[in-house]
N, C-alpha and C positions, 0 to 999 in steps of 0.2 A: 678119410679126411673130414673130420667133424666140422671144422671151420667153414668148409665149402658148403655145408648144408645151410648155413646162415645166408639168407637171400641178399643181405647187404654186403657181405664180406667180399665177394668177387669185385664189386664196384669200388670198394675202399682200396682193394689191392691194385686195381687198375689206376686209381687216382694216385697212389703211391708210385707206381711204375711210370706214370706220366711226368713226374717231377724232373728226372734227368733230361728230358727233352728240352727243358729251358736252359740247359747248360751246354748242349752239344751244337756245334757249328753256329754259335752266336758271336758275331764280330761286327766291326765297323766298316769293313770293306767287302767288296763283292767280286767273285771270280770274273775275269774278262769274258767277253761275249756282250751282246747288247739286247737280247730278248728282254732282260730285266728292265732295261732303260725304257723300252716302249710301254711296258706295264706301268712303270712309275710315272711316266709322263702322262699317260691317260688317266691315272689316279689323281694326279695333280690337277688336271683339267676338270675332273668331276668335283674335286674338293673346292675349286675356285669358280665353279659355275660356268666353265667354258665348254664348247663342244669337245667331247672326249677324243676325237680323232685328230685334233690340231696339235701335232707333235713336233713340227719343223723337220720331220723326216720326209725327204723327197722320195716318193715311191718310184722305183725304176721298173717299169713293166717288162723290160727285156731281161731282167734277172728273175727267172721263174722259180728259184729255189731259196732265195734269201729270206724274205719276210713279206707278209701282206701289208697293204697300206695302213691297216690298223688291226689290233687284236680284238677278240670278243670282249665285251665290256664287263663280264662277270667278275673276274679277279681284280681289275682296277677299282670296281665298286667296293670290294672288300678292303682294298688298300686305302681308299680315299680318306676315311677318318684318321688313319695313322699319319699319312703325309700332310693332312690338314693341320695336325698338331706339331709334328716333328720334321716336316719338310723332307729333305733328301737324306736324312739320317738312315743308314741301313739297319742298324741294330733294332730299332723298334719294329721294322718290317719283319725281321727274323723272329722276333718275339710273337708277332701275329702268326707267322708260319708255325711256331711251336704250339700255339693255341689250336691251330687247325690240325696239327699232327696228334695232339692229345685227344681232340674230338674224334679223329680217325681211329685211334686206339679203341675207344668205346664203340664206335660204329662197326669196326671189324669184329669185336666180341659179339655184338648183337647179330651180325651176319652169320658167323660160325655157330653161334649158340643154337640157331634154328636147325642146324644140320648135324652137329657133333656134340659130344659130352662137354660139360662145363670145363673140366681140366684141359681138354684138347682145344677148346675155344680160346682159353687163356693163353696156351702155348702158341697157337697159330697167330693170335693177335699181336703178342709181344714180339715174336720172331719177325713178323712183317714190319712192324713199326720201328724196330731197331736194326733192320737189315741195312746193308751198306748203301744201297741205292736210295732208300728212304731218308737216311740221315744226311746223305749228300744233298739231296733235293731240298730238304728242309733248310739248308743253309744258302739257298738261292731264291731270289724273288721271281719265282716262276709259277705258272698256274697248274702244274701237274698234280701236286698233292691236294690242293683244293678240289680239283676235278675228281680225283680219286675218292675223296670224301663223299661227294654227292653221288658218284657211281655206286659206292658201297651202300649208301643209304637207300638208293633206288632199288638195288638188288635185294636188300634186306626186306623192304616193304613189299616188293614184288613176290617174294617167297611166302605166299599165303594161299589158303584154300578158298576164301571168300573175298569178294571185292565190292563192298558197299561204295556208295558215292564218295564218302570221305577218303577212302583208300585210293580210289582212282584219281581224285583231285590231288591228293598228296603225291602220287606217282607222276602226274603231269607237272606239278611244281618242281619236283626233284629232277625230272628229265630236262625241263627247260633251263633250270639252274646249271646243270652239268653242261649243256650245250652252250650256254652263255659264257661259261668259263673256258672251255676248250671245244673247238669245232668237231673233233673226232668223236665226242660223245654222241653225235648223231647216229653212230653205229648201234646205240641202244635202241633207237627208234627203228632202224633196219632190222635188228634182231626181233623186235616185237612183230614186225610185218612178216618175217619168215616164220615165226612161231604161229601166227594166225593162219598163214598159208598151210603149214604142216598140219595144224589141228583140223583144218577144213578137209585136207586130203585124207587124213586118217579116218575122220568121221564118215566121209563119203564112201570110202572103201568098206568100212565096217557095216554101214547101212545099205550098201549096194545101190545108192542113189545120191544125187547131189544134196549134200547137207547144208542147205541154205542158212539154217539157224546158226551154224558154226562161223558164219561170216559176220554176224552182228552180236551174238550172245557173249563171246569171250571178251575180257577186259582190254585186250590188245588194241581192238579197233578204236575204243574211246580214248585210250592213252595216246595212240598215234594221232588221232584227230585233234585232241586237245593240245598236244605238244606242238603240232604243226601250226594250229591256229594262233596260239599265244606267241610262238616264235615269230610268226609272220607279222602279227600286230606290233610286237616290240621292235622289229627291224624296220617296219614301214613308218611307224609313228613316234617311237621313243628314241631308238638308237640309230637315227638316220645319218648316213655318211655320203659324201659326194662321190666316192669311188667304192664300189661294192667289193667286199672281200672275195666273193665268188669269182670275180675276174682273175684274181691271183691263182686260186685253186684250179680254175678252168685251164689257164695257161700251164700250170704245173703238171696237170694230168696230160695235156696235149704234148708237152715236151717229152714225157715218158713214152707216150705212144709213138712219137716220131723217132726217138733216139735210142730207147732202151729195150725194145721188144726182144732183141736177140740175147740180151744180157740177163734178163730176169731169172729164169727158173732155178738154176743151180746155185748161183752165188746169193740170191736173195733168200732162198730157203735156208741156206747156211746162216745168213744173218738173222733170220727168225730164231734159229736155235741159239745163236749168240745172245740175242735179246732176252730169250727165255732164261738162259743160264745166268744172266746178269743179276737176276733176283736173289741169287744165292752167293754172290761175290762179296768178299771183303778185301780191301787192300792191306796186305801184310808184308813185313820185311823178314819174317822168320821162315826159313826154308821149309821146315816140317809143316808149318801152318799153311804155306803156299800149296803144298801137296794135298793137305786136308781140304783146303778151300776148293782146289781143282776137283777133287773127288766129290765134294758136296755139290759143286756146280753140275757135274755130269749126272750124279744121282738125282738131283733135283729136276733136271731136264727130262731124264728117262722116266722118273716116277710121275712127273707132271703129264707127259704125253700118254703114258700108260693109263693114268687115272682118267684122262679125257676119253680114251677108248672104252674103258670100263663103264663110265657114266653113259656114254652114247649107246652102249649095248643094253642098258636098263631103261633109260628115258632120255628125252631131249628137252632141255629147259631153256629159258631165255639166257641164263648164264652160259650154257654151252654154245649157243648160237653167237652170243656176243664174243666169246673167246675165239671161235672160228673166224668171225669177221675181222677181229683184230689181227689174227695171224695172216689173213689174206691181205690186210692193209700193209703189213710189214713186207710181205712177199712181193706185192705188185707196186709198191711205192718206194722210192729211194729214201727210206727212213733209217738214217744211220745212227740215231741217238737212242740209247736204251730206254730213255724216259718216255718215249711215245708209246711204248708197250705197257706202261705202268698200270693202266686201268684193269689189266687182267691179273694183277698180282694176287688178289685174294682167291680168285678162281683157280689159279695155278697151285697155290698152297693147299687148297681143298682137294684138288686132284692128287697131289702128293699124299695127302692123308688117306684118300680112297685106296691108292696102291699100297701104302704102308699097312693099312688095315687088312687088305687082302693077302699080303705076303707074310705078315708077322706070325699068324698062327702056325704056319709051316716051319717057322724057325724056332720059336720059343713059346712056352706057355705062360710067360711072365705077363702080368697085366699091362695091356697096351698103354695105359695112361702113364705108368712109370717109365716105360720106354720112351714115350713121347716127351716127357719132361726132361729125360736124360739127353735126347737128341737136341731139344731146344737149348739146353744149357751148353752143350758142345758147340752148337752153332754160334751162340752169343760169345762163347769163350774165344772162338776163332776171330771174332770181330772186336775183341776187347782192345787190342792195340789201336785199331782204327778209331774206335769210339773214344779212347783216351786222347788220341791226337786231335780229334775234332773238338774236344773240350779244352785243350791246352795250347794248340798251335794254330797260327794263321797260315794258310797255304800261300806259296809264292805266286806272284803274278796277278794280284788282285787290284781292283780299282775302287776309289781313287787314291793313288799315292801322291806324294808332294809334287812330283814332276807332272803328273796328270793335271792336278789343280793349277799349277803354274801355266801350263799350255792352255787349259780351258779359260783361265782368267785373261790371258793375252787375247785369245780369239774373241771373247765376250766384249772386250774393250776396243778392239781394232778392226773388227769385221762388221760390215753393214748388215742389217737384218734382211735386206733383199738379195744379198750375195749367196751363192751356193758353194759349198766345200765338198770336194771328193774325199772320202775317208773310208777305211776298211770297216769301221764300226760307226756308221752314221747316226744310229739311234742313241748311242751313248754320247756322242758329240752334241747332238741336238738337245739331249736332256741337260747336260752340264753347261752348255753355252747358250741354249735357246736360239742357235743359228741354224740355218737350213743346210742340210747335208745329204749327200747321195752316195750310193755305192756303185761300183762298176758291175757290168753284166759279165761274169767270169766265163760263161759258156760262149760268149761272142768274141770274135777276133778284135785285136786292138783298134783296127780302123773303124769297126762298127761302134766301139765304145767312144772313139773320137767324135763320130757324128752325133752320138747320143748326147755327149757333154756339150758339144757345140750348139745343139738345138736347145739346150737348157741354159746356154750362156754362162756356163760354170766359170767362176773367177779364180778359185783357189783349189789347191790340192794339199792335203795334210798327210804326212807319213810319220810313222813311229817305228822304231827298230823292232824287228821280230814280228811284224804284223803286215805282211804283204808289201813291204817297202820296195823290194826288188821289182815286183810287177809294175808298180806305179812309176818307178824310175825308168823302166823300159818304155812305158807309155809316153812319158815326157821326152825321152831320147828320140823316139821314132815319130811321134805325131804332134806333140804340143810342147815346144821348148819354152820353159818358164822365163818370164822377163825379170823375175826376182825370186830370191829365196832367203829365208831367215830361220835360224835355229831358235825356237821360242821356249824350249825346255830340254832337259836331258833326253836325247833320243827323238825328240819331236822337231820336224822341219816343216815350215809352212811355205809352199811355193805359190807365187802369183802367176797365173796362166794368161791373163789378159789385162 
């Protein structure tokens, strides 16, 4: 492959391969849910010089699973210039996501290039960037892909033999940036702590005495100390909030310990396998392709876990520890969304390569690079239908449609700023109306919710067909009979409770 010998050609090829990203899942509406709304609201606050946490979303501390009072400020900071210029327009935000995805393509190539051949690095980078889960997330205003970008950059810079001051400083910056975007990136810091501990134990066993030097000589100690110090300074003096996010996570973990201890082991381990296999999934309507995708998922999961075992038998790296910690997070926390496992995707694909490289010589003598290119092309062919739909079709059930805008406009004009509205998606309502909104605590009985809402002096309840309307109607029927109701748009009904 003579062209690949030109040092610039791989980067020109990556640049060419990044162009389709700007045509996939680019639209003017957003899938329902309202994580995106909180990110956008915080970005708007940054853009207009307001405290980023002032979102009009009323945090319900009795709901331990829904959402914290505010999200980490990293992704809103990236969004702020976009919303400053284009406001609530979704399309420009998705173009920003495309820029981030393109940067990720190059970062993945750099990550893999340190461990595998140039051709393999290209294949793995393209396969991940155009995987179903990545293209789906690129079409959502969420922090997962930006966090993955900084995690990949961190692991790439971390994979080195020497650690001068500039490299350690860069690692601290990347670690803090990842944690500011998604809280789960703190597991990188925990992985460094475990790596430091294991290095100390290994050295002590080898030297048959306490290897004190291994506690301060490795870079892990300085990365941990620098990351913690800067994160502490930012949280105490820059991104100050009246309600700490740690309160939400503390209650979240406590609820798990109180209610789910008997449930965890079998079902949650199964869910970890499901999250792992999601990296190899494409939505397809062709029967034979469904069977091939199913096979690809199972093979990807088996190859990934086998590669993990092979790597552990040879060495233990920060990458391996981070992967293990992410697996434990999925097992011991009720994390139902595949995207929370996303930071491990480059590590999983590398593990698949390790297994592939181990097994291939026993099957064929064909150059592994050619086989790798073939497998990558087959993988992308299975996803061609999904990729084509993401470029040409808008999925059903997105926001804002005309009926949503009509309902939000009515609320903006007729509800006082001091009043609180119960709604299934309070952050979306707060974003589009700038009115205060709260969600119910679904793990609590209706009578407990009634006391919560009474303590907040909630005045309105908004229902929309297909989004928990029956639950709220049950609440009104049993505990809070509305004094008035009005259909404000197709499917939307606004109830006055007091």
